[in-house]
N, C-alpha and C positions, 0 to 999 in steps of 0.2 A: 646652509639656508636651503639649498634645493633640495637635500635630503629630509630636512624637517617637511618642508611644506608637501613632499612626495608620501611620507609617512602619514601626514594629515589627510592627504586626498584617499590614500590606501584605505584608511580608518572610516571616512566618510562613507567609502564605496561599500565597506563591509554593513556598516549601519544601515545605508539604503536598502541592502539586499536582504538585512535580518528583518527590517519593517516591513517589506514587500512580502516575506515568508509569513511574518504573524498576521498580516492583512489578508492574506489568501487562506491562511489557516482558519481564520475567524469565520470567513466568508463560506467555504467549502468543508467545515468540520462535521463529523458524525457523531451524534451524542444521543442519549436517552429522551432528551428534550425535542426529538424530532428535526433537528437540522440535518440536513442532507449533504453528503460529500458526493459532488456531481463530476464525473470526468468530464472534459470538454468534448464537444460534438465529434472532432476529429478522431478520438479515440474509439468509436463505434466502427470505423473503418480498417481499424489495425487487425489485420489478419494473423491467425495464430499459425505459425509455420510447422507447429509439431502437432502430429496425430496425437490423438489421446489414448495411445496403446498402452500396453502393460507396462513397458520399460520407463515410458515417460512418465506415467502417473506414479510408478515405484520410486523412482528418483525424486518427483515432486514430493512424496509421502516423506521420504528421508530430510529434505529441506525445510518443509511443514513443522517436523517434530523438532530440528533444531532451532527454527527461526520464528514460527508463528503460533506454535501450541500453547506455550507460555500465556498468552494473552487470549487467543482465540478458541482456545481447547482443542481436546483431541477429538472432540466430534464436530468441530467447527462452529458450535452455537454462541461464542463469544464470552464463554466461563472459564477460562482458563485460571490458573492459580494467581496469575498476576492482574486479572483485569479488574478486580475489586479495588485497586490502588490506582487506577487511571479515572483522570478527569472525564474523559470521554470514553464511553464504553466501547469494547472491540465489536465489530460487526460479526453478526450472525450469518453464516454462509448458507443455512438451510431456509431461510425465509425467502418467500417468493419474489419481493423486491430486488433481492440480490441475485437471485436467480435469473432474473430477466435483463440482466447486464450483459453485453456483447463481450467475447473474452479479450478484445481489445482494451476495453473499459476497466477491466480487472487487471490487466496488463499495466495499464498506465498507472493506476492506482499503488500497485505493488512497486512500480519503478519510481514514482514521484514521492508517495508518501505522505503523511498527513500528521503531524505530532498529536498524540505521542507515538503514532506508528512511523517509523523511520523509512526514507527511502531506501530501497535495495539497489538502486542503480548502481552504487559502487562497491556493493557487497557481493551482488549476484550476477553472473553472467545474463545475458538476453536468454538464452536457452534455459538457464535454470529457471529464470523467472517465468518463462513459459511452461517449465515442467510443474511449477507452483499453481498456475492457473489450472493445468489440468488435473492436478490432484482436487483443489480447492472445487472444481467442478463434480468431482465424485459425491461431496455432501449433498448435492441437490439430487442426487440420483436414488440416496436412502429414504 
């Protein structure tokens, strides 16, 4: 009986977590209809521990090609080959609104994810996520 109760409580916990994720996703989603995915205020103050040097950017590019380009496109404009199949259009990294974000906000979004974009917290190290931020910043310089 105790095992059954534990199983039910665990299932309810997973269900609650899923419902919270869905609610957060619908509130903070970014799509073509103008809904914005806004990082929490504290994310602005997260400082990038890596310099945007050639090495960091190069490693970030390798990660970007592997993990991001299929949706966000090679040039970061959100036109990757998988983009057309997604309910929410991938972000264009060359837009003024995107460029105005702090590094910490971009890092938070990479870390947290927002379906269909996955969370990269469990897939990439903190350093790799910062390398991605540094590479993504190069799109705004072009």
